[in-house]
C-alpha positions in Angstrom: 125.5 123.9 12.8 122.2 121.9 12.9 123.8 119.1 14.9 125.2 121.5 17.5 121.9 123.2 18.0 120.2 119.7 18.5 122.8 118.8 21.1 122.3 122.1 22.9 118.5 121.5 23.0 119.0 118.0 24.3 121.3 119.3 27.0 118.7 121.9 28.0 116.0 119.2 28.2 118.2 117.0 30.3 119.0 119.8 32.7 115.3 120.6 32.9 114.4 117.0 33.6 117.0 116.7 36.3 115.7 119.8 38.0 112.1 118.6 37.7 113.0 115.2 39.2 114.8 116.9 42.1 111.7 119.0 42.6 109.7 115.9 43.2 111.6 115.3 46.4 110.0 116.7 49.6 111.5 119.9 50.8 113.4 119.4 54.0 113.5 121.6 57.1 117.1 122.3 56.2 116.0 123.8 52.9 113.6 126.1 54.7 116.4 127.3 56.9 118.6 128.0 53.9 115.9 130.0 52.3 115.6 132.2 55.4 119.4 132.8 55.4 119.2 133.7 51.7 116.3 136.1 52.0 117.7 138.3 54.8 117.3 142.1 54.8 114.4 144.0 53.6 112.3 141.1 52.3 108.5 140.7 52.5 106.6 139.1 55.4 103.4 137.3 54.6 101.5 140.4 55.7 103.3 142.7 53.3 103.0 140.1 50.5 99.3 139.9 51.1 99.0 143.8 51.0 100.8 143.9 47.6 98.7 141.1 46.2 95.4 142.7 47.3 96.5 146.1 46.2 97.2 144.9 42.7 94.0 142.9 42.4 91.6 145.7 43.5 92.5 148.3 40.9 89.3 149.9 39.7 87.4 146.7 39.7 84.9 147.6 42.4 83.5 150.4 40.2 82.1 148.0 37.6 81.1 145.1 39.8 77.6 146.4 40.5 76.8 146.5 36.8 78.1 142.9 36.4 75.8 141.7 39.2 72.8 143.5 37.6 73.5 141.9 34.2 73.7 138.4 35.6 71.0 138.7 38.3 71.8 139.1 42.0 71.8 135.5 43.1 73.4 134.2 39.9 76.0 137.0 40.0 76.9 136.4 43.6 77.2 132.7 43.0 79.5 133.4 40.1 81.5 135.9 42.2 82.0 133.4 45.0 82.9 130.5 42.6 85.4 132.6 40.6 87.0 133.8 43.8 87.4 130.3 45.2 88.7 128.9 41.9 91.2 131.8 41.6 92.4 131.2 45.2 92.9 127.5 44.5 94.9 128.1 41.4 96.9 130.8 43.1 97.6 128.2 45.8 98.7 125.6 43.2 101.0 128.1 41.5 102.6 129.2 44.7 103.0 125.7 46.0 104.6 124.6 42.7 107.1 127.5 42.9 107.9 126.9 46.5 108.7 123.2 45.7 110.9 124.0 42.7 112.6 127.2 43.9 115.2 125.7 46.1 116.4 123.4 43.3 116.5 126.3 40.8 118.4 128.3 43.5 121.2 125.9 43.5 121.6 126.0 39.7 121.8 129.9 39.7 124.0 130.1 42.8 121.3 131.5 45.0 120.8 134.7 42.9 117.5 136.5 42.7 115.2 135.5 39.9 113.7 138.4 38.0 111.4 136.1 35.9 110.1 133.5 38.4 106.9 132.6 36.6 108.6 132.0 33.2 111.3 130.0 34.9 108.7 127.8 36.6 107.0 127.2 33.3 110.3 126.3 31.7 111.5 123.8 34.3 108.0 122.2 34.7 106.9 122.2 31.0 109.5 123.3 28.6 111.1 126.3 26.7 108.0 127.1 24.7 105.9 127.5 27.8 108.4 130.0 29.1 108.0 132.2 26.1 104.2 132.0 26.2 104.2 133.0 29.8 106.5 136.0 29.2 104.4 137.2 26.3 101.2 136.8 28.2 102.5 138.7 31.2 103.9 141.6 29.1 100.6 142.0 27.2 98.6 141.7 30.4 100.6 144.2 32.3 100.9 146.7 29.4 97.2 146.7 28.5 96.2 146.6 32.2 98.4 149.7 32.7 96.7 151.4 29.7 93.3 150.8 31.4 94.5 152.2 34.7 95.8 155.3 33.0 92.5 155.9 31.3 90.2 155.2 34.2 91.1 158.1 36.6 91.3 160.5 33.7 87.8 159.4 32.5 86.3 160.0 36.0 88.0 163.4 36.4 86.7 164.7 33.1 83.3 163.0 32.6 82.1 162.5 36.2 83.6 165.5 38.0 84.0 168.0 35.1 87.6 168.7 36.0 88.5 170.6 32.8 92.0 171.9 32.6 91.4 174.0 29.4 88.0 175.4 28.7 88.9 176.1 25.1 89.4 172.4 24.5 86.9 169.6 24.2 86.4 167.0 27.0 88.1 164.4 24.8 91.2 166.6 24.5 91.2 167.3 28.3 90.9 163.5 28.8 94.1 163.0 26.8 95.9 165.7 28.8 94.9 164.0 32.1 96.3 160.7 30.7 99.6 162.4 30.1 99.7 163.9 33.6 98.9 160.5 35.2 101.7 158.8 33.2 104.3 161.4 34.4 103.1 160.9 38.0 103.6 157.1 37.6 107.0 157.2 35.9 109.2 158.1 39.0 107.3 155.7 41.2 108.4 152.8 38.9 112.1 153.3 39.5 112.2 151.1 42.6 113.9 147.8 41.7 111.8 145.0 43.0 108.4 144.5 44.7 110.1 144.3 48.1 111.2 147.8 47.5 107.6 148.9 46.9 106.1 148.0 50.2 105.0 151.6 50.9 103.3 151.8 47.5 101.5 148.5 48.2 100.3 149.9 51.6 99.1 153.2 49.9 97.3 151.1 47.2 95.4 149.1 49.9 94.7 152.0 52.2 93.4 154.3 49.5 91.3 151.5 48.1 89.7 151.0 51.5 89.1 154.7 52.0 87.6 155.2 48.5 85.2 152.2 48.9 84.2 153.3 52.4 83.4 156.8 51.2 81.4 155.3 48.3 79.4 153.3 50.8 78.6 156.5 52.8 77.5 158.1 49.5 75.1 155.2 49.0 73.5 155.9 52.4 73.2 159.6 51.5 71.4 158.8 48.3 68.3 157.5 50.1 67.0 161.0 50.5 66.8 161.6 46.7 65.8 158.2 45.4 62.2 159.2 44.7 63.1 162.1 42.4 66.2 160.5 40.9 66.0 160.3 37.1 68.6 158.0 35.5 70.9 158.9 32.7 70.3 157.2 29.4 72.6 154.2 29.4 72.7 151.6 26.6 69.9 149.0 26.5 70.6 145.5 27.6 71.9 142.9 25.1 71.8 139.2 25.0 75.6 139.0 25.6 75.7 141.3 28.6 75.9 138.2 30.8 79.0 137.0 29.0 80.7 140.4 29.4 79.6 140.5 33.1 81.2 137.2 33.9 84.4 138.6 32.2 84.3 141.6 34.6 83.9 139.3 37.6 86.7 137.1 36.3 89.3 139.8 35.8 88.8 141.3 39.3 90.7 138.4 40.9 93.6 138.4 38.5 96.9 138.7 40.5 98.7 135.8 38.8 101.1 138.1 36.9 102.6 139.5 40.1 102.2 136.5 42.5 105.4 134.6 41.7 107.4 137.9 41.9 105.9 138.6 45.3 106.7 135.1 46.5 110.3 135.5 45.2 110.8 138.5 47.4 109.4 136.9 50.6 111.4 136.1 53.7 110.1 132.6 53.5 108.5 131.4 50.2 106.7 128.6 52.1 104.3 131.1 53.7 102.3 131.3 50.5 99.1 129.9 52.2 99.0 132.8 54.6 99.5 135.2 51.7 96.7 133.8 49.6 94.3 133.6 52.6 95.0 137.1 53.8 95.2 138.6 50.3 91.9 137.2 49.0 90.2 137.9 52.3 91.3 141.6 52.1 90.2 141.7 48.5 86.7 140.4 49.4 86.3 142.8 52.3 87.1 145.8 50.1 85.1 144.9 46.9 82.0 143.0 48.2 80.3 145.9 50.1 80.5 148.3 47.2 79.4 145.7 44.7 76.3 144.8 46.7 75.6 148.4 47.8 75.7 149.7 44.2 73.3 147.0 43.0 70.8 147.5 45.9 70.6 151.3 45.6 70.4 151.6 41.8 69.3 148.4 40.1 65.6 149.2 40.3 66.0 152.5 38.4 67.7 151.5 35.2 70.6 149.7 33.5 73.7 150.7 35.4 76.8 152.1 33.8 80.1 150.3 34.1 81.3 153.0 36.6 79.4 153.4 39.9 80.9 156.8 40.3 78.9 158.0 37.3 75.7 157.0 39.1 76.6 158.7 42.3 77.6 162.0 40.7 74.4 162.0 38.7 72.3 161.7 41.9 73.9 164.8 43.2 72.2 166.9 40.5 68.8 166.1 42.1 69.8 167.1 45.6 68.5 170.3 47.2 71.4 172.9 47.8 72.4 172.9 51.4 74.6 171.1 54.0 73.3 167.7 52.8 74.5 168.2 49.3 77.8 169.8 50.6 78.7 166.7 52.6 77.8 164.5 49.7 80.0 166.4 47.4 82.9 166.5 49.9 82.7 162.7 50.2 82.7 162.5 46.4 85.9 164.6 46.1 87.6 162.6 48.9 86.7 159.3 47.3 88.0 160.6 43.9 91.3 161.6 45.4 91.7 158.2 47.2 90.6 156.4 44.0 93.2 158.1 41.8 96.0 157.5 44.3 94.9 153.9 44.6 94.8 153.3 40.8 98.2 155.0 40.2 99.8 152.9 43.0 98.3 149.7 41.5 99.8 150.6 38.2 103.3 150.7 39.8 102.8 147.2 41.3 101.3 145.7 38.1 104.2 146.9 35.9 107.0 145.7 38.1 107.2 142.0 37.0 107.3 143.0 33.3 110.1 145.5 34.1 112.1 142.8 35.8 111.6 140.4 32.8 112.8 143.0 30.3 115.8 143.9 32.5 117.1 140.4 32.3 117.4 140.9 28.6 119.3 144.2 28.8 121.3 143.0 31.8 120.4 145.8 34.1 122.3 145.9 37.5 120.5 145.8 40.8 119.5 149.1 42.4 118.8 152.5 41.0 120.7 153.2 37.8 120.4 155.1 34.5 119.6 152.0 32.5 116.7 151.1 34.8 115.3 154.7 34.9 115.5 155.0 31.1 114.0 151.6 30.3 111.0 151.9 32.7 110.3 155.6 31.9 110.3 154.7 28.2 107.9 151.8 28.6 105.4 154.0 30.5 105.6 156.7 27.8 105.1 154.1 25.0 102.0 152.8 26.9 100.8 156.4 27.2 101.2 157.0 23.5 99.3 153.7 22.8 96.4 154.8 24.9 96.2 158.1 23.1 96.2 156.5 19.6 93.9 153.5 20.0 90.2 154.5 20.2 88.9 151.0 20.8 91.2 150.3 23.7 88.5 149.5 26.3 86.7 146.6 24.4 90.1 145.3 23.4 91.3 145.2 27.0 88.0 143.5 28.1 88.5 140.3 26.3 92.3 140.5 26.5 91.9 140.4 30.3 89.8 137.3 30.1 92.2 135.5 27.8 95.2 136.3 29.9 93.4 135.3 33.1 92.6 131.9 31.7 96.1 131.4 30.4 98.1 132.7 33.4 95.6 131.9 36.1 94.0 128.6 35.1 95.8 126.7 32.3 99.5 127.1 33.3 99.0 126.8 37.1 97.0 123.7 36.6 99.5 122.0 34.2 102.5 123.0 36.3 100.8 121.8 39.5 100.0 118.4 37.9 103.5 118.1 36.5 105.2 118.7 39.8 102.8 116.8 42.1 101.7 114.1 39.8 102.3 111.3 42.3 100.6 113.2 45.1 97.4 114.1 43.2 94.5 111.7 42.9 92.8 111.0 39.6 89.7 112.7 40.8 91.7 115.9 41.6 93.3 115.8 38.2 89.9 115.3 36.5 88.5 118.3 38.5 91.4 120.5 37.5 91.0 119.5 33.9 87.3 120.0 33.9 87.6 123.5 35.4 90.2 124.4 32.9 87.9 123.2 30.0 85.0 125.3 31.3 87.1 128.4 31.5 88.6 127.8 28.0 85.0 127.5 26.6 84.1 130.7 28.3 87.2 132.4 26.9 86.2 131.5 23.4 82.6 132.9 24.0 84.0 136.1 25.5 86.3 136.7 22.6 83.4 136.2 20.1 81.1 138.5 22.0 83.7 141.3 22.4 84.6 141.1 18.7 80.9 141.7 18.0 80.9 144.7 20.3 84.0 146.1 18.7 82.6 145.6 15.2 79.2 147.2 16.2 81.0 150.2 17.8 83.1 150.7 14.7 80.0 150.5 12.4 78.2 153.1 14.5 81.3 155.4 14.5 81.6 155.2 10.7 77.8 155.8 10.2 78.0 158.8 12.5 80.9 160.3 10.5 79.1 159.7 7.2 75.9 161.3 8.4 
């Protein structure tokens, strides 16, 4: 029994080494042609792939960026934002380039079939079996906790910023839970499309509504100028020494699209168009998030410590407006931005969950296309996440440092190692040192972020206990 398992492991390692050595060879034009023939039909162009990538990255990130810039200082925060965006784009390029080089060799070993787990397969063939399991676990945790956050965010805005109370006899907390359930049931049927290439319309809706929501928020910034003199801020928490660490984490997790990037590339007409996808995707992302981030900071940072949701600030301003057409227009913009934002967040949820669904469907051997097994599995997962959100009170701080950890693992550590493994002969020692140095810096920050967020969770728990006792 023991000897047979050893032989099997040796055979797996030999297969992996053979595939890895074949990946070291330059991809020929003939291979590109074969890839085009394989990916015929309704596959993604570079434009659609960029739309899906950008739509997944935006999420609700632009709402908290103004606070992050305030906590770090404008020039420091902008420098960090630019640096993180460039670093993220480089490692996205490294990951996509690695997958493009290895994909054709893997294709031959699986007879040209579609890969539902491209990132774990890449980790397996470049590093080894353990790397595959770590990547799968990281993506599942990242997608599930990210979905939990996306279910909470629109519900929180509806209840606490716009006072959309479904049942007056219940508390706001109870109404919040009801909205979370409704959002989950809206998302469930949208998840039934098989692959990301089948969700092009969802990706377009995510990007379009994100643009609309952020444009309307910018218009609301302009309308606040008439009430700035009488604006009285809400009482937000005082600053802490570790606000900068948390702010960097917010900036870091806004450019996290590594969990879906390999699946997007797998569904492209030509996987070698990854450069176009990254340039277009990151450019769109910057165009959408940067104006709101800077606008929120410029309009509110002199007044007080900002909340982590710029919508909270904008709705509070409305209370100080004189009744009339001016206030009516402002409130109309607020409602329109809310509708666009909710549609955007729910669309992003569908994109974010798709890779995890595909990974799990490889385990249960789910056939392609719409089927009962797929509908049941995906619906059950969304319901489990919904129940988790309802039961875990400290979910938000947990997701904060979880997002940072998984960004460093999936977006920095593994792409860097895989890139060096596959392109070892083509990379200079200076480039290897730079990749290693950047990885080390992010790992140090990851440890600091975990420590700070544990302190935040502990402090929140102590205050909650003290409040109950008193």
